[in-house]
C-alpha positions in Angstrom: -23.4 11.7 17.0 -21.0 14.3 15.7 -20.3 14.8 12.0 -17.0 13.0 12.2 -18.6 9.9 13.7 -21.2 10.1 11.0 -18.5 10.3 8.3 -16.7 7.2 9.8 -19.9 5.3 10.2 -20.7 5.9 6.5 -17.2 4.8 5.5 -17.7 1.6 7.4 -21.3 0.8 6.4 -21.8 2.0 2.8 -19.8 0.5 -0.1 -19.2 3.2 -2.7 -22.2 3.0 -5.1 -21.6 2.9 -8.8 -24.3 2.9 -11.4 -23.3 2.1 -15.0 -23.8 5.2 -17.1 -25.0 5.3 -20.7 -21.4 6.0 -21.7 -20.2 3.0 -19.7 -22.7 0.7 -21.4 -21.8 2.1 -24.8 -18.1 1.7 -24.2 -18.6 -1.9 -23.1 -20.7 -2.6 -26.2 -18.2 -0.8 -28.5 -14.8 -2.0 -27.1 -15.7 -5.1 -25.1 -15.8 -5.7 -21.3 -12.1 -6.4 -21.0 -11.1 -3.1 -22.5 -13.6 -1.2 -20.3 -12.4 -2.9 -17.1 -8.7 -2.2 -18.1 -9.5 1.5 -18.7 -11.1 1.6 -15.2 -8.1 0.0 -13.6 -5.7 2.5 -15.2 -7.7 5.7 -14.9 -5.8 8.8 -13.9 -7.9 9.6 -10.9 -6.2 6.9 -8.9 -2.8 6.6 -10.6 0.3 8.4 -9.3 2.6 7.9 -12.3 2.4 8.2 -16.1 0.9 5.1 -17.6 3.3 3.1 -19.7 2.0 1.2 -22.8 3.5 -2.1 -21.7 1.8 -1.7 -18.3 -1.6 -1.2 -19.9 -1.0 -4.1 -22.3 -0.1 -6.5 -19.5 -3.1 -5.5 -17.5 -5.4 -6.0 -20.5 -4.0 -9.4 -21.1 -4.6 -10.4 -17.5 -8.1 -9.0 -17.5 -8.9 -10.9 -20.7 -7.9 -14.2 -19.0 -10.2 -13.5 -16.1 -13.1 -12.6 -18.3 -12.6 -15.6 -20.6 -12.6 -17.9 -17.6 -15.3 -16.0 -15.7 -13.0 -15.4 -12.8 -12.7 -12.4 -10.5 -10.3 -9.6 -11.5 -7.3 -10.4 -9.2 -5.5 -7.4 -7.9 -2.4 -7.8 -5.8 -1.6 -4.7 -3.8 2.0 -4.9 -2.7 3.0 -3.0 0.4 5.5 -2.9 3.4 3.4 -4.7 5.9 4.3 -2.6 9.0 3.4 0.7 10.7 6.3 3.2 10.6 7.7 3.8 14.0 7.5 7.6 13.7 3.8 7.3 14.1 2.5 7.1 17.7 0.0 4.5 16.5 2.8 2.1 15.8 2.9 -0.9 15.6 -0.8 -1.4 14.8 -3.1 -0.2 12.0 -4.9 3.2 12.3 -7.0 5.5 10.2 -4.6 5.5 7.2 -5.3 1.8 6.6 -9.1 2.4 6.7 -8.9 5.3 4.3 -6.9 3.2 1.9 -9.6 0.4 2.1 -12.1 3.1 1.2 -10.1 4.5 -1.6 -9.4 1.1 -3.1 -13.2 0.3 -2.8 -14.0 3.5 -4.8 -11.3 2.4 -7.4 -12.7 -1.1 -7.9 -16.5 -0.3 -7.4 -17.2 0.1 -11.1 -15.8 -3.3 -11.8 -17.8 -5.0 -9.0 -20.9 -3.3 -10.5 -20.3 -4.3 -14.1 -18.7 -7.7 -13.8 -20.6 -10.4 -11.9 -17.5 -12.5 -10.8 -16.3 -9.3 -9.2 -12.8 -8.6 -7.8 -10.2 -10.0 -5.4 -8.2 -7.3 -3.6 -5.3 -9.1 -2.0 -2.9 -7.0 0.1 0.6 -8.6 -0.2 2.7 -7.9 2.9 6.5 -7.9 2.5 7.1 -7.6 6.2 9.5 -10.6 6.2 12.4 -8.3 5.3 11.6 -5.4 7.5 13.3 -6.6 10.7 16.7 -7.5 9.1 16.6 -4.5 6.8 15.3 -1.7 9.1 15.9 -3.1 12.6 12.2 -3.5 13.6 11.4 -6.0 16.3 9.8 -9.1 14.8 6.8 -8.7 17.1 6.0 -5.3 15.6 5.2 -7.0 12.3 3.1 -9.7 14.0 1.1 -7.0 15.9 0.5 -5.1 12.6 -0.6 -8.2 10.7 -3.1 -9.2 13.5 -4.6 -5.7 13.7 -4.7 -5.5 9.9 -6.8 -8.6 9.6 -9.1 -7.4 12.4 -9.7 -4.2 10.4 -10.3 -6.2 7.3 -12.9 -8.3 9.2 -14.7 -5.1 10.3 -14.6 -3.3 6.9 -15.5 -6.4 4.9 -19.0 -6.3 6.4 -19.8 -3.4 4.0 -18.5 -5.1 0.9 -20.7 -6.7 -1.8 -20.6 -10.5 -2.2 -18.4 -10.3 -5.3 -15.7 -8.2 -3.6 -13.1 -10.2 -1.7 -10.6 -8.3 0.6 -7.8 -10.2 2.3 -4.2 -10.0 3.5 -1.4 -12.5 2.6 2.1 -12.4 4.0 5.2 -13.5 2.1 6.0 -16.0 4.8 2.7 -17.7 4.1 3.9 -18.5 0.6 7.4 -19.9 1.2 9.8 -20.9 3.8 11.5 -18.0 5.5 14.8 -19.8 5.8 14.8 -20.6 2.1 14.4 -16.9 1.3 17.3 -15.8 3.4 19.5 -18.6 2.1 18.8 -17.3 -1.4 19.5 -13.7 -0.3 22.8 -14.8 1.1 23.6 -16.4 -2.3 22.7 -13.3 -4.2 24.2 -10.7 -1.9 27.8 -10.7 -3.0 26.9 -10.0 -6.6 24.5 -7.3 -5.6 27.1 -5.6 -3.5 29.5 -5.6 -6.5 26.8 -3.9 -8.6 26.4 -1.2 -5.9 30.2 -0.7 -5.8 30.1 0.3 -9.4 27.5 3.0 -8.9 28.7 6.6 -8.6 28.4 8.5 -5.4 25.5 10.6 -6.8 23.6 7.4 -7.8 24.1 5.9 -4.4 22.9 9.1 -2.7 19.8 9.2 -5.0 19.0 5.5 -4.2 19.5 5.8 -0.5 17.6 9.0 -0.2 15.4 8.9 2.9 16.5 5.4 3.8 17.8 6.7 7.1 14.3 7.6 8.0 13.1 4.1 7.4 15.6 2.6 9.8 14.5 2.1 13.4 17.7 3.2 15.1 16.5 2.0 18.5 14.6 -1.1 17.6 15.5 -4.8 17.6 19.1 -3.6 18.4 20.2 -0.2 19.7 22.0 1.6 16.9 21.7 5.1 18.3 25.3 5.2 19.5 26.8 4.4 16.2 29.1 7.1 14.7 28.3 8.8 11.4 30.3 6.4 9.3 28.7 3.3 10.9 25.3 4.8 10.4 26.1 5.4 6.7 27.1 1.7 6.4 23.8 0.6 8.0 21.9 2.8 5.5 23.8 1.3 2.6 23.4 -2.2 3.9 19.6 -1.7 4.3 19.2 -0.6 0.7 21.4 -3.3 -0.8 19.5 -5.9 1.3 16.2 -4.4 0.1 17.3 -4.8 -3.6 18.5 -8.4 -3.0 15.2 -9.3 -1.3 13.2 -8.2 -4.4 15.3 -10.5 -6.6 15.1 -13.5 -4.2 11.4 -12.9 -3.5 10.5 -12.8 -7.2 12.5 -15.9 -7.8 10.6 -17.8 -5.2 7.1 -16.9 -6.4 7.1 -15.5 -9.9 3.8 -17.1 -10.7 2.2 -15.3 -7.8 3.0 -11.8 -9.0 2.4 -12.2 -12.7 1.1 -15.7 -13.3 -2.5 -16.7 -14.2 -4.7 -13.7 -14.1 -2.9 -11.8 -11.4 -2.4 -8.0 -11.6 0.3 -6.6 -9.3 0.3 -3.0 -8.3 2.3 -0.8 -5.9 1.7 2.4 -4.1 4.0 5.5 -4.4 7.1 3.7 -3.1 7.0 2.1 -6.6 8.1 5.5 -8.1 11.7 4.5 -7.5 14.1 2.5 -9.6 13.0 -0.8 -7.9 9.8 -1.0 -10.0 11.5 -2.9 -12.8 8.3 -4.5 -13.9 6.6 -1.1 -14.5 3.7 -2.2 -12.3 0.8 0.1 -11.9 1.3 2.8 -9.2 -1.7 3.9 -7.2 -2.4 6.4 -4.5 -3.1 5.2 -1.0 -6.0 7.7 -0.9 -7.3 10.0 -3.7 -6.3 13.1 -1.7 -2.8 11.9 -0.6 0.5 11.0 -2.1 1.8 9.2 1.1 1.9 5.4 1.4 -0.6 4.4 4.1 1.8 2.3 6.3 4.3 5.1 6.3 1.7 7.8 6.9 -0.9 8.9 9.4 -4.6 9.2 8.8 -6.4 12.5 9.7 -9.6 14.3 8.6 -9.6 17.6 6.7 -12.7 19.5 7.6 -13.5 22.1 4.9 -16.8 22.9 6.4 -19.0 21.7 3.6 -16.9 18.7 3.0 -14.8 16.2 5.0 -11.8 14.7 3.3 -9.7 11.7 4.6 -6.0 12.5 4.3 -2.9 10.4 4.8 0.0 12.7 5.8 3.8 12.1 6.1 5.9 12.7 9.2 7.0 16.1 7.9 3.4 17.1 6.9 2.1 16.0 10.3 4.8 17.9 12.2 3.9 21.1 10.3 0.2 20.9 11.2 0.1 19.0 14.5 -0.4 22.1 16.6 -3.5 22.9 14.5 -5.1 19.5 14.9 -8.2 19.0 17.0 -8.9 15.6 18.6 -12.4 14.4 18.0 -14.1 11.3 19.7 -15.2 8.5 17.4 -15.5 5.3 19.4 -17.1 3.3 16.7 -14.4 0.7 15.9 -13.4 -1.8 18.6 -9.7 -1.5 17.8 -6.9 0.1 19.7 -6.1 3.2 17.6 -9.6 4.2 16.6 -11.1 5.8 19.7 -10.4 9.3 18.5 -9.3 11.0 15.3 -7.3 14.2 14.6 -9.0 16.8 12.5 -7.6 19.8 10.6 -10.2 22.5 10.1 -9.6 24.3 6.9 -7.9 23.5 3.6 -4.5 21.9 3.7 -1.9 23.4 1.3 -0.3 20.0 0.4 
């Protein structure tokens, strides 16, 4: 077994251990368990944005509800729910998803160790809007969700009994037709708001939207002229904004009700994060969202680091990557892994 196989085997079989230190025990005794848990949830090692006071206060309130009722800490990890088409692994999960599971396990391990009811880590897929918004075929989201749940089943074998990992899709919580009817109702007013934005504001808000659109997907948009493509880009972004409004209307109690703690990954750095939800990294070594990125290993000799790279980053290093056999996971995209030998500069 080569060292990369050993690294992946350990990732799959060993939950990140966490032993409460003397400082942890003193902090729990001094400040209380709820404050200690909250501080673990907002620690800078995993955050990717400055923590706002209202964000921490909200999380503390939700944690206190859980502790008072002896319920698991309930984390809702909101994400796109698809694999970006630039990635040859599309449409199914690959190493980036596994590395995110590992990173989130490291993030939540202290809580599972200190708090007997443990944690629920629920990935919330917003794939319902991807096809109309970015022209992905519907079957691409189905393939992704199926492979995602298969990967969860494999990874969950290493989790402690008080750590629940699962996926929920928006369409499993409400009627899809009801969502799109509400979007149709809200769309005219949303378009008017966008019409009032300056050209600079529109450019800032639609930055990189063109890279999210699958120009040859459910429909072939590759032959559109520049003006028509600009219209598609704007339509995509306006639809995205309208979806957030309609979606939250249909299930407000899900995101912020009871003891639920919603969080987002680095896509939440934009203006859309109106609730100031916690923003976490997909992996401690990366800034790229796992569904939009690609998982590789960085081999520094004495240490192997899982990385999630963007399309641009990947293109810059792809000629330096070595393909190594893994063959441990019985899933389509996990037979081999790409390895960068050395230290990446990003």
